[in-house]
N, C-alpha and C positions, 0 to 999 in steps of 0.2 A: 543704595540698591537700585534706585531708578536709573541713575547714570550708568551703572554697570549693565543693566538690562538693555539700555539704548545702545551701548557699545557692542554688546553681544549680537543684537539684532543687525547692527551695521555690518559686522564681520560676516554674519550668516548670509546677508543679502549680497554683499559686494565681493566677498572672497570665494565663497563656496557655492554660489549659484551655478546652475547648469549653463555651459557656454552657449548652447544653441537654444536657450529658452525663447520661445516665441518664433523661432525659425522653423516653419513647417513646410516651406516650399523647397523642393529639390532644385539645385542649381541647373540652369539651362546651358545650352551650348554657347550662348552669348556670354554668360557669366564665366564659363571656363575660358573662353577666348580672351576676355578682358583681363582675367587673372594671369593668363600666360603672357600677354603683352606687358604686364607689369613685372614679369619675372617670378610670379608665384606659381609654383608647380608642386606636384606631389613626388617627392623623391626621398630615398633612404640614404642618410649620411653613413649608415653602417656599411652599405655596399661600396660607397666611395672609399671609405677607410679600409675596408677589407681588401679590395683590389689594389689600392694604393700601397698596402703593406705586402700583399702576396706576390704580385708580379716583380717588384724590385727585389724582394727576398729571393725569389727563384733565379733572377738574373745574377745576384751575388753568389748564389749557390753554384751556378754553372761557371761563373768567371772567377771563382775563389782563388784557384791556383795562379791565374793570370794576375789578379789583383795583388796577391801576396808577393809575387815576383817583382811587380812594378814598385810596390812599397819598399821592398828590400833594395832594389836598384837605386831608388831615389835616396834612401837613407845612406847607402854606400857612397853615392856621389857627394852628398853634403858632408858626411863625416870625414871622408878622405881629403876634402878640401877646406875643412873648417878653419885650419890655421893659415891658409893661404889667401882666402877670399875675404874681402870686406863687403859685407852685404849692404852697407849704406852707400857705397860708391860703385860697386860692380853690378852691372845690370844682368850679367850672365846668370847669377843666382836666381834673380827674379824670373827671368825667362824660363829657366829650367824648372822652377817650381810650378809655374803656370802650365807648362807642358805636361808634367806628371799629374798635376791636379785635374786638367781637362781629360786626360786619359782615364783617370780613376773615377771621376764624378759623372762625366757626360753620358756614358752608357746607362748608368743607373737613373740619372735625372731624366733622360729621354723616355725610358720605360715608365717612370713615375708619371710623367706628363701624359703619355699615351693611356695609361691606366685611368687617370683622372678624367680625361676626355671620354674614353669609352664608357666608364661607369655612369657618367652623366647622360651621354647620348642614348645609351641603351634604356634609360628610364624615361626621359622626356623628349628624346629626339633632338635635332639641332635647334637651338634656341639662342639668339643673340639679341639682347635688349639693353639699353642704357638707362632705363627708368629706375632700376634699383640704385644707380649711382647718383640720381638727383637728390640734392640736399633736402632733408626733411627735418627741420629743427624741432618738430613736435615729438620726435622719437627720443630726444635727449632729456625730455621732461620726465622725472622719476614718477612711475606709476606703480607704487608698491602693491596696491590692491590687485591690479591686473597681474603683477608678477606672482604674487602668492596664489592667485586664482589658478594660473596656468601650472605652477609648479606643485601645488599641494591639493587643490580642489578640483582638478580636472582629470579626465581620462588620459589625456596626453601626459600630464605630470606623473600619474601613477604608473603608466606604461614605461616612461623613461626611467623612473626609479627602479622598477622591477628589472628592466633591461640592464641597468648599471650593476645591480646586485648580481645578476646572472653572469655578466662579463667578468667582474672581479673574481667571483668564485671560480669560474671556469679557467681563467688565466692562472690563478693560483694553483689549481689542481694540475693543469698542464705543466706548469713550471716545476711543481713538486716531483711529478713522475719522470720528467726528462732529466732533471738534476739527479734524482735517485738512480736512474739507469747509468749515469756516468760518474757516480760518486767515487768509484775506485780510481778512475783515471784522474779525477780532480785531486784526490788524495796523494797521487804520485807526481803531481806537477813539480814539486821541489827537486825531483830526481831527473826531470826531463830537460833537454836543451830548449833554447828559446823557440826554435821553429816548431818543434813538436808541441810545446805548451800552447803556442798561439793556435795551432791546428785543433787541439782538443777543445779549447774554449770557443773558438769560432764554430766548430761543428755543433756543439751543444746550443750555442746561441742561434744559429741559423735553423736548426731543428725546431727550437722553441718558437721562433718568429713565424715559420711556415705553418706549424700546427695551429698557433693562435690565429693566423690569418684565415686558415680554412674554417676554423670555428666561427670567426666573425662573418665569413661568407655565408655560412648556414644561418646565422642569426639575422642576416640581412633580409632573408626571405619573409619571415613574419613581420619584421620591421617595415618592409616596403608595403606589405598588405595593409598594415595599420596606418601608415602615412597616407595611403590613398583614401582609406575610410575617413581619417581625421580631416584630410583636406576637403573632402566632400561635405563633411559636417560644418566646417568653417565657412563654406560658400553658400550654405543654405540661407534662404531669404525669408523675411517676414512678408505678410500679405501686402503691406504698403510698398516694400522694396520690389516685390514681384510686379505689382501694378505699374510702378514707375519704370521698371525695365521694359515691360511690354509697351508702355507708352513711347519710350525712347526708340524701341525697336521698330514699332509700326508707324511712328510719326504722329504729328498733331491730329487730333480728332477732326478738326475743321478741314485740314488738308485732305484727310482720308475721305470725308464726306464729299468734297469737291471732286476728288478722283472718282468716287463711286458714281456721282451724277454724270461726270464726263463719260465714264464707261457705259452707263445706261443709255446715254444719248447715242454713242457709237453703235451699241447693240441694237437700239431701236431702228437706226438707219439701215443696218444690215438686214434686220428682219423685214422691214418694209420692202426691201428689194426682192425678197422671196415671195411676197404675197401675190404678185401677178402670176406666178407659176403654180400657185396652189390650185387644188381641185375643188375645195370648198372651205368656207370660213364659217365656223359655228360660233354663236354668241350667247350671252347670258340672259338678256340682250344688252344691258346698259353698262355692266361693270367689266365683263371679260370678253375676249375674242381669241379664238384659236384657229390657225390656218393649218389645214391638212393637205398633204401632197402624196399622191400614190403613183409609183412607177409601175406601169402595166407590163413593161418588158421584163423587169427583174422580178416582179411579183413580191411576195412577202407582205409585211404589214405596212400600212401608211405611216408616214412620219410627220411630226409636228414641225412645220417650217417657220412658224412665227406665233407669238402669243403676247398678250399684253392686257393691262387693266386700265380702267378709267380713260384718261386722255389717249393713251397709246392704243387701247382697244377701239376707241372711236376712229383713230387714224387708220388702223388696220381695216376696219369696215369701209372707210372712205376709199382707200386704195383698191380694195377688192371690188367695190361697186364701179369704180372708175375703169377697171380693167376687165369687167364682165365676169368676175369670179362669183359663183353662187354664194349667198349668205343665208344661213339657216339658223333659226332660233332653237337651241336645245340646251337650256340652263343646266340640267344635271350633268350631262356629258361635258359641257364646256368647263364647268367648275372642276370636275374630276381631272380632266386632261391638263388644265392650267396648273393644278396643284401637284400632280404626280409625274408629269412628263416634261423633260427639258427640251429646248429647241434642238432639232437635229436627231432626236431619239425616236425610235419606232413606238407605235402605240402598244401598250401591254396587252397580253392575250385576253385579260378579263374584260377589255373594252372592245374586242374585235366584233362581237355580235352587233353591238349598237352602231359602231362605225360602219360596218358593212351595210346595215340598213340605210344609214345616211347616204353613203356613196351610191348604193343601189337606187335610192330615190332620185339622186341627181342623174345617174346614167339613164334611168328609164325616161326621165323628162327630156333630157338632151345630153348626149355624150359630152359635150363641152359647151355649157351655157355661157355666153358672153353678153350680158345685158346688165342693166341697172335695175334697182329695186331690191326688195327683200323677199325671200321665200319663207313661208311659215311651215313649220313641221306639223 
């Protein structure tokens, strides 16, 4: 009993567990791109089969009389020369055979190839990759648990089973009604000559093929939608897989840190170039510095031309003092502007009143003060 319970638990966990258990993160564009590069895309084989059956069948329907005439001509050629020709030594027979064979087969084969290409391109676009051809010996190892999981214990298996039942049932019903509609002619085949008998059977057969192909084409629509949904489910990632992909996409954390530091250094240099043109630099006074510039010709709100904290804040104050830009201590306004306003952006309306007082104080003291030292608010 204990052994049976263990076996049952094994089957329950390995065969019938949900395929996407633990996969809670939606696939990213990178995941889709990698899958496409490997040749894994969402497409409906039903659409490929339906077009591959429908278009050649329509071609045969329109070329039926031409095909029958060529078949009759070929048979007449060989039957009238059957006693005269030695097919083992006479190359004429082989040449004539391939001539008629190409005439009969190539048009239908060309349409079938075009149908196959079109049905694939319309679903996934133009895709050429050799990765699916790369030998993978792990695929030849039998994995019965995985097989039964996909065929019996998954949504994909249940969908394919239901689709097969629907196809077999529909094809049987279509064949029944088409044959029943021509049962009288089929019963009179024994009284017909060869040409009329072939015509009756070929007409029923081509009707059946085209009708079935149209049904498969309709069935391909829900199948394609399901394949897209199922493909997305198979590409879902666990948290660990998502983090690993983000890491690969964004690069090594140490490299990113060095790039950030480099970017910060470049930004600092550019900001320091803007400080001499500022109208005032307000400070915390020790942790933050913000440079404000006001264009009197254009009017509007002053803009933040530079800002920084700690060492960069000290450097901004040094550059300002060296170029005669007034430096005022205003901790509340400095912290607020440093937090809320980016470099190059105008000062928000809610700070206009305080900034106006600061600029007015500077203008009243001197329209453009260029000296060293620090002004106290």
